C-alpha positions in Angstrom: -10.0 26.4 -64.6 -11.5 28.8 -62.1 -14.1 26.2 -61.1 -11.4 23.6 -60.5 -9.4 26.0 -58.2 -12.6 26.9 -56.4 -13.4 23.3 -55.7 -9.9 22.5 -54.5 -10.0 25.5 -52.2 -13.4 24.5 -50.9 -12.2 21.0 -50.2 -9.1 22.3 -48.4 -11.3 24.6 -46.2 -13.6 21.8 -45.4 -10.7 19.4 -44.5 -9.2 22.1 -42.3 -12.5 22.7 -40.5 -13.0 18.9 -40.0 -9.4 18.7 -38.6 -10.0 21.6 -36.2 -13.3 20.1 -35.0 -11.7 16.7 -34.5 -8.7 18.2 -32.5 -11.1 20.2 -30.4 -13.2 17.1 -29.6 -10.1 15.1 -28.8 -8.6 17.7 -26.5 -11.9 18.4 -24.7 -12.3 14.7 -24.0 -9.4 15.1 -21.5 -11.6 17.1 -19.2 -15.3 17.1 -19.2 -18.0 18.2 -16.8 -21.4 16.6 -16.1 -24.5 18.2 -17.5 -26.2 18.4 -14.1 -25.8 16.6 -10.8 -28.7 14.6 -9.7 -29.3 11.4 -7.7 -27.1 9.8 -5.0 -24.1 11.6 -3.6 -20.9 9.8 -4.1 -20.4 10.0 -0.3 -23.7 8.1 0.3 -22.1 4.9 -1.2 -20.5 1.9 0.5 -17.8 -0.3 -0.8 -14.9 -2.4 0.6 -11.3 -1.6 1.4 -8.5 -3.3 -0.4 -8.3 -5.6 2.6 -11.9 -6.6 2.2 -13.4 -4.6 5.1 -16.6 -2.6 4.7 -16.0 1.0 3.9 -18.5 3.9 4.0 -17.5 6.7 1.7 -19.4 9.1 4.0 -16.0 9.1 5.9 -14.8 11.4 3.2 -17.7 13.8 3.1 -16.5 17.4 3.4 -13.3 16.6 1.5 -12.5 17.1 -2.2 -11.8 13.7 -3.7 -10.0 12.6 -6.9 -11.3 9.1 -7.7 -9.0 7.1 -9.9 -9.3 3.6 -11.4 -5.8 2.1 -11.1 -3.8 -0.8 -12.4 -0.3 -2.2 -11.7 0.7 -3.4 -15.1 -0.2 -0.4 -17.3 2.0 2.1 -19.1 0.3 4.7 -17.0 1.1 3.0 -13.7 3.9 5.5 -12.9 1.1 8.0 -12.3 0.9 6.5 -8.8 4.0 8.5 -7.9 2.5 11.8 -8.9 -0.9 10.9 -7.3 0.9 10.2 -4.0 2.8 13.5 -4.2 -0.5 15.4 -4.9 -2.2 13.6 -2.0 0.6 14.3 0.5 0.7 18.0 -0.5 -3.0 18.7 -0.5 -4.4 16.3 2.1 -3.9 18.8 5.0 -6.3 21.1 3.1 -9.1 18.5 2.9 -8.1 16.6 -0.3 -8.1 12.9 -0.7 -7.3 10.5 -3.5 -9.4 7.3 -3.6 -8.0 4.5 -5.7 -10.1 1.7 -7.2 -8.0 -1.0 -8.8 -9.6 -2.5 -11.9 -8.8 -5.3 -14.2 -11.2 -4.0 -17.0 -8.5 -2.9 -19.4 -6.6 -5.8 -21.0 -6.1 -7.6 -17.7 -3.7 -5.0 -16.4 -4.6 -5.5 -12.7 -4.5 -9.3 -12.3 -3.2 -9.3 -8.7 -4.8 -10.2 -5.5 -5.6 -7.5 -2.9 -2.4 -8.4 -1.1 -0.3 -8.2 -4.3 -1.8 -4.9 -5.2 -1.1 -3.4 -1.7 2.4 -4.7 -1.7 3.1 -3.4 -5.2 1.7 0.1 -4.4 3.6 0.3 -1.1 7.0 -1.0 -2.2 7.1 0.7 -5.7 5.3 4.0 -5.0 4.9 4.5 -1.3 1.1 4.8 -1.7 -0.6 6.0 1.4 -3.9 7.3 -0.1 -6.9 4.9 0.4 -7.2 2.0 -2.0 -10.4 -0.1 -2.3 -11.3 -3.5 -3.5 -10.9 -4.3 -7.1 -14.0 -3.2 -9.0 -15.5 -3.0 -12.5 -15.6 0.5 -13.9 -17.3 0.1 -17.2 -19.9 -1.8 -19.2 -22.7 -3.9 -17.8 -20.7 -5.0 -14.8 -19.9 -1.5 -13.7 -20.0 -1.1 -9.9 -22.5 1.3 -8.2 -19.5 3.6 -7.4 -18.8 4.0 -11.1 -22.5 4.2 -12.0 -22.6 7.4 -9.8 -19.3 8.7 -11.1 -20.2 8.4 -14.7 -23.8 9.8 -14.5 -23.6 12.4 -17.2 -20.0 11.7 -18.0 -18.1 9.2 -20.1 -17.0 6.0 -18.3 -13.3 5.3 -18.0 -11.6 4.9 -21.4 -8.5 3.4 -19.8 -6.7 3.0 -16.5 -6.1 6.1 -14.5 -9.2 8.0 -15.6 -9.9 10.6 -12.9 -13.2 11.9 -11.5 -13.2 15.0 -9.3 -15.8 15.0 -6.5 -16.7 18.0 -4.4 -17.2 18.2 -0.6 -20.9 17.3 -0.9 -20.2 14.2 -3.1 -21.2 15.7 -6.4 -19.0 14.7 -9.4 -17.8 17.9 -11.0 -15.3 16.9 -13.7 -13.7 13.9 -15.5 -10.1 13.9 -16.6 -8.8 11.4 -19.1 -6.2 8.7 -18.4 -3.3 10.6 -19.8 -4.0 13.7 -17.6 -0.9 13.6 -15.3 -1.3 14.3 -11.6 0.5 17.6 -12.0 -1.7 18.8 -14.9 -2.3 22.5 -14.6 -6.0 22.4 -15.5 -6.8 19.6 -13.1 -4.8 21.3 -10.3 -6.8 24.5 -10.9 -10.0 22.6 -10.6 -8.9 21.0 -7.3 -7.7 24.3 -5.9 -11.0 26.0 -6.9 -12.9 23.5 -4.8 -10.5 23.6 -1.9 -10.6 27.4 -1.8 -7.9 29.3 0.3 
């Protein structure tokens, strides 16, 4: 009888421990930091604007950037509103949001550049920079996202966020469900901006 109770208790303790470790892993996936920064600076890269014009990311050097893969037909699309509010509030202090539309997740960004621009302007009043549609994961991953994900998980869904410091080093990744007003993300941004 005592052995049976001991086995049951051991199983319960083990199950609890597994549950705690799983919850910790799931929660910590919302924000992660790269092991070490090496290689190209994010601000040394070039891309294209949403209108198809060449864009040199060195234009943003000296600013803190939040880089977001966006989509117009996603359950998380309303984050555009919070991202725009964050951008308007903090841009005078040297903060910028850089949006990279992507159709990598269940075809949730099927529109043309013109359709994306119109959607973002009309529905959310987006004024932060948007760039050409790009691939953010897998073998087709753009150079931008190769740099962003060096040492970090690639986007797991639309609206994954990467925080880049003034020198172009990626300092943190925030999961798709991290809202633009998230306290931990806000503290990380404020920490880079200083006073």
